[in-house]
Residue, then its C-alpha position, 0 to 999 in steps of 0.5 A: m545676496n545680502t542687501a548691505d552695500m552690494t554695488v561692487a558685488n552686483t557690478i562684478r556679477d554683471q561683468v562676469g555675466r548672468m548667462a555665464l553664471m548660469m552656465m557654471g551652475a553658480s550658487m551661494l552667491s555672496g558679496d560685500h562692499r568689495s567682492l563676490q564669491f560663489r560656488i560652481k558645478g561641473s569643473p574638475k579643478v575648482n568649485s568656488i570662485r572669489i573675485v575681489l576689487d583692488p584699489s587699482d580698479t582691477y581684480t584679484v581672482q581666487f579659485w578654490r576647491l572646497r570639501g567639507i571643512n577643507a579649503k584649498l586655494v588652487s590658483e590666484f591671479n592679480d591685476i585682472y581687468a573686468e574684460n578679462l574675467r570671463g576668459l580667465i574663469e573659462k581657462e581655470t575652470g575648463l568650462y565654456l561660458s558662452l554659446 
């Protein structure tokens, strides 16, 4: 990840959980002052996730299917609290994120 102001991106990474990210095969993590985006492996539905911090201190979570230069927004959820991130990602990707 870029070393610019990554406080929010690092916080999102920690809230999702490093183990959960490893279990998704997360790669190409990138972030900025208000979001974190990463690619995942193993999901038949999506292969990229973007999590954006909203002014209300909740998150907007976008699930994408990327193929070459084509990008399709599969689903988007607003007003997601930090404690619900992992469950939402499990539901939308079909991947288990805990042992």
